[in-house]
MARDREN-832150 format. One line per 10 residues: number of its first residue (from 0); their letters; for each residue x, z negated, y of C-alpha. Coordinates in nm, 3 decimals. Layout:
N
NUM) A) X,Z,Y; ...
***
This chain:
388
0) MKNTYITILT) 0.877,4.483,1.494; 1.090,4.258,1.275; 1.392,4.494,1.309; 1.353,4.487,1.688; 1.347,4.105,1.677; 1.672,4.095,1.472; 1.846,4.342,1.705; 1.752,4.142,2.015; 1.861,3.814,1.855; 2.199,3.962,1.753
10) AIIMASCGGG) 2.257,4.087,2.105; 2.179,3.746,2.248; 2.423,3.574,2.012; 2.700,3.822,2.090; 2.638,3.787,2.463; 2.639,3.410,2.438; 2.969,3.408,2.258; 3.127,3.601,2.543; 3.416,3.847,2.535; 3.744,3.831,2.351
20) NKSSVEETIE) 3.910,3.636,2.629; 3.767,3.312,2.504; 3.924,3.145,2.202; 3.713,3.114,1.890; 3.612,2.783,1.729; 3.864,2.840,1.453; 4.147,2.900,1.698; 4.054,2.587,1.896; 4.057,2.376,1.580; 4.391,2.523,1.469
30) SGDLEAMKAK) 4.547,2.438,1.806; 4.500,2.066,1.733; 4.425,2.000,2.102; 4.163,1.718,2.112; 4.058,1.786,2.470; 4.022,2.155,2.397; 3.806,2.082,2.094; 3.579,1.852,2.298; 3.542,2.118,2.565; 3.467,2.378,2.300
40) REEVTLQHDE) 3.199,2.150,2.151; 3.029,2.118,2.488; 3.042,2.494,2.529; 2.888,2.556,2.184; 2.620,2.291,2.249; 2.518,2.464,2.572; 2.506,2.797,2.389; 2.287,2.638,2.118; 2.042,2.501,2.371; 2.028,2.834,2.554
50) LGVQLKQLND) 1.967,3.015,2.226; 1.686,2.773,2.138; 1.509,2.841,2.468; 1.556,3.215,2.432; 1.438,3.205,2.070; 1.120,3.026,2.171; 1.058,3.282,2.444; 1.100,3.560,2.193; 0.865,3.392,1.941; 0.599,3.347,2.209
60) AIKALDTTQN) 0.636,3.710,2.321; 0.621,3.839,1.963; 0.321,3.621,1.889; 0.138,3.763,2.194; 0.216,4.126,2.104; 0.227,4.128,1.724; -0.135,4.169,1.610; -0.027,4.222,1.251; 0.104,3.870,1.190; -0.035,3.706,0.875
70) LVLVTAFKAK) -0.205,3.370,0.934; -0.274,3.122,0.654; -0.644,3.124,0.572; -0.805,2.780,0.547; -1.146,2.618,0.559; -1.236,2.315,0.765; -1.525,2.074,0.811; -1.626,1.866,1.108; -1.594,1.489,1.062; -1.914,1.307,1.156
80) DTLFNHYVEL) -2.064,0.959,1.154; -2.289,0.891,0.857; -2.455,0.604,0.675; -2.229,0.483,0.393; -2.348,0.257,0.113; -2.084,0.144,-0.134; -2.193,0.036,-0.480; -2.039,-0.163,-0.764; -2.149,-0.064,-1.114; -2.160,-0.330,-1.387
90) QGSVSTKENI) -2.317,-0.376,-1.728; -2.568,-0.653,-1.788; -2.816,-0.784,-2.039; -3.177,-0.889,-1.985; -3.264,-1.252,-2.049; -3.555,-1.486,-1.990; -3.562,-1.861,-1.946; -3.899,-1.864,-2.124; -3.789,-1.763,-2.473; -3.783,-2.068,-2.697
100) VINAEYSGVL) -3.838,-2.183,-3.053; -4.091,-2.468,-3.074; -3.970,-2.736,-3.315; -4.169,-3.009,-3.487; -4.169,-3.342,-3.305; -4.344,-3.523,-3.591; -4.282,-3.533,-3.964; -4.569,-3.426,-4.185; -4.757,-3.135,-4.338; -4.832,-2.838,-4.112
110) EEVLVKEGQK) -5.205,-2.877,-4.144; -5.324,-2.584,-3.936; -5.174,-2.284,-3.752; -5.417,-2.174,-3.483; -5.240,-1.857,-3.360; -5.086,-1.545,-3.506; -4.785,-1.331,-3.419; -4.833,-1.111,-3.113; -5.111,-1.329,-2.973; -5.102,-1.414,-2.603
120) VRKGQVLARI) -5.146,-1.783,-2.526; -5.180,-1.991,-2.212; -4.983,-2.296,-2.104; -5.117,-2.617,-2.265; -5.300,-2.436,-2.547; -5.290,-2.603,-2.892; -5.098,-2.371,-3.124; -5.086,-2.576,-3.445; -5.161,-2.921,-3.585; -4.953,-3.148,-3.810
130) DDGGMGAQLT) -5.120,-3.398,-4.044; -5.108,-3.736,-3.869; -5.105,-3.937,-4.192; -5.400,-4.155,-4.088; -5.261,-4.231,-3.746; -5.588,-4.122,-3.583; -5.785,-4.393,-3.767; -5.522,-4.651,-3.676; -5.549,-4.550,-3.313; -5.928,-4.599,-3.324
140) QLKAQANLAQ) -5.884,-4.954,-3.456; -5.614,-5.027,-3.205; -5.835,-4.908,-2.920; -6.110,-5.144,-3.039; -5.863,-5.433,-3.038; -5.751,-5.328,-2.691; -6.111,-5.331,-2.563; -6.163,-5.681,-2.704; -5.836,-5.801,-2.553; -5.940,-5.654,-2.217
150) TTYERQKRLW) -6.279,-5.830,-2.227; -6.118,-6.162,-2.321; -5.861,-6.127,-2.045; -6.118,-6.046,-1.778; -6.329,-6.348,-1.876; -6.032,-6.585,-1.878; -5.930,-6.442,-1.540; -6.274,-6.524,-1.389; -6.270,-6.874,-1.537; -5.918,-6.936,-1.413
160) KQNIGSEIQY) -6.025,-6.843,-1.061; -6.300,-7.104,-1.093; -6.044,-7.361,-1.212; -6.206,-7.363,-1.557; -5.989,-7.359,-1.864; -5.613,-7.396,-1.899; -5.344,-7.174,-1.757; -5.199,-7.115,-2.100; -5.527,-6.958,-2.220; -5.529,-6.726,-1.922
170) LQSKTQYEST) -5.166,-6.617,-1.976; -5.217,-6.567,-2.349; -5.519,-6.344,-2.291; -5.327,-6.144,-2.031; -5.028,-6.098,-2.262; -5.253,-5.996,-2.552; -5.430,-5.737,-2.338; -5.109,-5.586,-2.199; -4.953,-5.575,-2.546; -5.246,-5.394,-2.710
180) ESAVKQMESQ) -5.274,-5.155,-2.413; -4.906,-5.064,-2.451; -4.950,-5.016,-2.827; -5.241,-4.779,-2.766; -5.036,-4.565,-2.526; -4.744,-4.555,-2.767; -4.965,-4.447,-3.058; -5.139,-4.186,-2.841; -4.797,-4.047,-2.756; -4.703,-4.032,-3.124
190) LGKTKVIAPF) -5.036,-3.875,-3.215; -4.990,-3.616,-2.938; -4.677,-3.497,-3.117; -4.890,-3.386,-3.410; -5.029,-3.114,-3.183; -4.805,-2.814,-3.112; -4.866,-2.726,-2.747; -4.767,-2.406,-2.561; -4.509,-2.508,-2.295; -4.583,-2.195,-2.089
200) SGTIEEIISD) -4.804,-1.887,-2.098; -4.660,-1.611,-2.314; -4.675,-1.433,-2.649; -4.624,-1.575,-2.996; -4.326,-1.374,-3.108; -4.277,-1.523,-3.456; -4.440,-1.775,-3.689; -4.147,-1.945,-3.861; -4.320,-2.218,-4.068; -4.631,-2.134,-4.270
210) QGSNLTMGTP) -4.942,-2.344,-4.285; -4.902,-2.616,-4.550; -4.527,-2.645,-4.501; -4.378,-2.995,-4.512; -4.208,-3.050,-4.176; -3.950,-3.296,-4.056; -3.861,-3.362,-3.695; -3.672,-3.061,-3.559; -3.808,-2.806,-3.807; -3.871,-2.468,-3.631
220) IMRIVSLDNM) -4.241,-2.380,-3.624; -4.275,-2.070,-3.403; -4.115,-1.871,-3.121; -4.292,-1.813,-2.790; -4.171,-1.560,-2.532; -4.281,-1.488,-2.177; -4.190,-1.159,-2.005; -4.297,-1.284,-1.661; -3.969,-1.450,-1.563; -3.707,-1.194,-1.667
230) YIETEVPEKY) -3.359,-1.158,-1.522; -3.034,-0.972,-1.578; -2.718,-1.173,-1.621; -2.379,-1.013,-1.563; -2.025,-1.107,-1.466; -1.869,-0.986,-1.141; -1.490,-0.967,-1.073; -1.381,-1.233,-0.823; -1.261,-0.972,-0.569; -1.627,-0.915,-0.481
240) LTSIEKGTDV) -1.689,-1.285,-0.412; -1.722,-1.237,-0.035; -1.937,-0.923,-0.048; -2.192,-1.018,-0.316; -2.433,-1.299,-0.242; -2.789,-1.415,-0.302; -3.031,-1.153,-0.169; -2.792,-0.857,-0.208; -2.980,-0.536,-0.298; -2.949,-0.411,-0.655
250) IAEFPVINTK) -3.063,-0.106,-0.851; -3.113,-0.185,-1.221; -3.123,0.106,-1.465; -3.243,0.082,-1.826; -3.130,0.404,-2.001; -3.308,0.326,-2.330; -3.654,0.320,-2.168; -3.562,0.562,-1.885; -3.657,0.310,-1.616; -3.503,0.227,-1.280
260) IETEIRQVSN) -3.609,-0.061,-1.052; -3.503,-0.190,-0.712; -3.449,-0.564,-0.697; -3.203,-0.823,-0.561; -2.966,-1.099,-0.667; -3.151,-1.429,-0.702; -2.862,-1.657,-0.798; -2.481,-1.653,-0.766; -2.268,-1.890,-0.970; -2.037,-2.129,-0.789
270) YINPGNRSFK) -1.794,-2.125,-1.082; -1.519,-1.868,-1.148; -1.427,-1.820,-1.512; -1.048,-1.874,-1.532; -1.028,-1.660,-1.845; -1.142,-1.330,-1.691; -1.151,-1.423,-1.318; -1.520,-1.345,-1.277; -1.840,-1.521,-1.172; -2.195,-1.484,-1.302
280) IEIGVPNENG) -2.498,-1.359,-1.114; -2.868,-1.348,-1.197; -3.082,-1.053,-1.090; -3.459,-1.083,-1.090; -3.643,-0.822,-1.297; -4.004,-0.735,-1.210; -4.178,-0.647,-1.537; -4.531,-0.542,-1.452; -4.586,-0.316,-1.754; -4.396,-0.534,-2.002
290) NIKPNLTSKV) -4.157,-0.257,-2.113; -3.845,-0.460,-2.036; -3.750,-0.690,-2.324; -3.496,-0.972,-2.366; -3.143,-0.855,-2.461; -3.212,-0.501,-2.332; -2.891,-0.343,-2.195; -2.889,-0.254,-1.826; -2.662,-0.078,-1.577; -2.647,-0.280,-1.257
300) IINDYTSENA) -2.567,-0.099,-0.930; -2.496,-0.350,-0.652; -2.480,-0.253,-0.284; -2.175,-0.459,-0.180; -2.092,-0.276,0.147; -2.281,-0.078,0.412; -2.156,0.101,0.725; -2.398,0.280,0.955; -2.127,0.488,1.131; -1.876,0.573,0.863
310) ILIPQSVISE) -1.653,0.883,0.850; -1.630,1.016,0.496; -1.389,1.283,0.370; -1.309,1.423,0.023; -1.020,1.261,-0.159; -0.876,1.606,-0.230; -0.776,1.665,0.137; -0.567,1.346,0.157; -0.189,1.356,0.101; 0.075,1.087,0.103
320) NAAGEQYVYV) 0.423,1.091,0.254; 0.745,0.929,0.131; 0.664,0.611,0.325; 0.337,0.573,0.137; 0.126,0.668,0.440; -0.186,0.875,0.385; -0.251,1.174,0.608; -0.472,1.477,0.661; -0.435,1.796,0.864; -0.664,1.851,1.160
330) ATNVKADGEA) -0.726,2.186,1.331; -0.685,2.182,1.712; -0.722,2.444,1.986; -0.970,2.634,1.773; -1.043,2.979,1.918; -1.354,3.191,1.887; -1.191,3.408,1.618; -1.106,3.100,1.411; -0.735,3.086,1.495; -0.611,2.727,1.538
340) EVHRKIIETG) -0.311,2.499,1.518; -0.286,2.226,1.257; -0.148,1.879,1.315; -0.087,1.594,1.079; -0.294,1.276,1.128; -0.192,0.948,0.966; -0.508,0.772,0.847; -0.620,0.439,0.704; -0.884,0.445,0.433; -1.149,0.199,0.324
350) KTQDDLVEVV) -1.379,0.202,0.024; -1.426,0.494,-0.214; -1.753,0.623,-0.358; -1.740,0.903,-0.614; -1.510,1.172,-0.456; -1.552,1.053,-0.096; -1.330,0.811,0.097; -1.416,0.619,0.411; -1.164,0.672,0.694; -1.142,0.360,0.911
360) KGIKAGDQVI) -0.861,0.480,1.138; -0.684,0.805,1.228; -0.962,1.058,1.280; -1.286,1.049,1.476; -1.622,1.220,1.472; -1.590,1.586,1.574; -1.237,1.640,1.438; -1.195,1.960,1.234; -1.035,1.848,0.906; -0.860,2.114,0.696
370) KEGARSVQEG) -1.017,2.132,0.350; -0.917,2.435,0.140; -0.551,2.508,0.211; -0.471,2.149,0.314; -0.181,2.140,0.065; -0.017,2.458,0.192; -0.010,2.409,0.571; 0.257,2.242,0.784; 0.271,2.054,1.113; 0.222,2.288,1.410
380) QNVKILKQ) 0.142,2.591,1.197; -0.107,2.852,1.316; -0.391,2.918,1.075; -0.717,3.106,1.064; -1.030,2.908,0.978; -1.272,3.095,0.758; -1.641,3.067,0.837; -1.850,2.902,0.568
***
């Protein structure tokens, strides 16, 4: 068949060139006649066009008759709309705002420690007592003086309303009462500092100062931790500033304890760190069983983008031309036996997840995208699509 094709093509070329009466291209050029050369060019151009038409006719005829032609074998998949969730993966660390060391607010001997390490306590519970150095007895005396001053003041007040006694006596009794009342409140406040009170419900993590220790103001006494208000803190690159906000869904994974939870962002910082161009976020951590501890490392997977009708294709089928445009090959005119033509489609891509890329422009749902063999086909080529 190929020999027949060559014979026919040679005959066409010889016929197109005509007989020996016409001068050849070389002879026309050697003559130096400009008008003759222009005429010869027009003649050759017409012959070229005629040969192109005849060549196409021959190719079409051969294609229709030659059942032994070898087609490139490819595979294809049908593009379809699908739900696409894009995720950002970051590393974070678990923290809690209720993890503090309780320091002494009063100087004295640690008279009594009422709890032990690992013990759960409630908010407002007395955890330890510091020797008040006799302040309790002083407060009792001061309260007695305050009661006397109050009685004197109330009597002077009644007499003054009856125009009995002098104004100066009334004012002195009032001043004395107010002064002793203020002194009582001040001493009660000071005496209250001798009691170590739980600021929130939690667990005594560590007893730092032993009973009998001599404390000064600011001396650490014990650490209390609550696992009820846990959160993950991590830094996010500023390019995600518009797509990550309060309420964004998050999956938090804790590889060490083989735990995964679904949660959300509860706070987004309004400050961008100029050093690394990032901003901080806080992610709430439900901790019903208490397995999650402060400073535990976590992998944070944030859903920063969702499209309900996305077209996703493998990265491996995408090529790029010299102009930097991305393209894929699409099968058209697909026949029942799998024979089809391939055509190049310039595409625009969006976000990437694993080995899939979102196509935002260039192909539509239902298009047959060439997969295996995409690197070996050319524009307009006939191929055969293998069934999968």
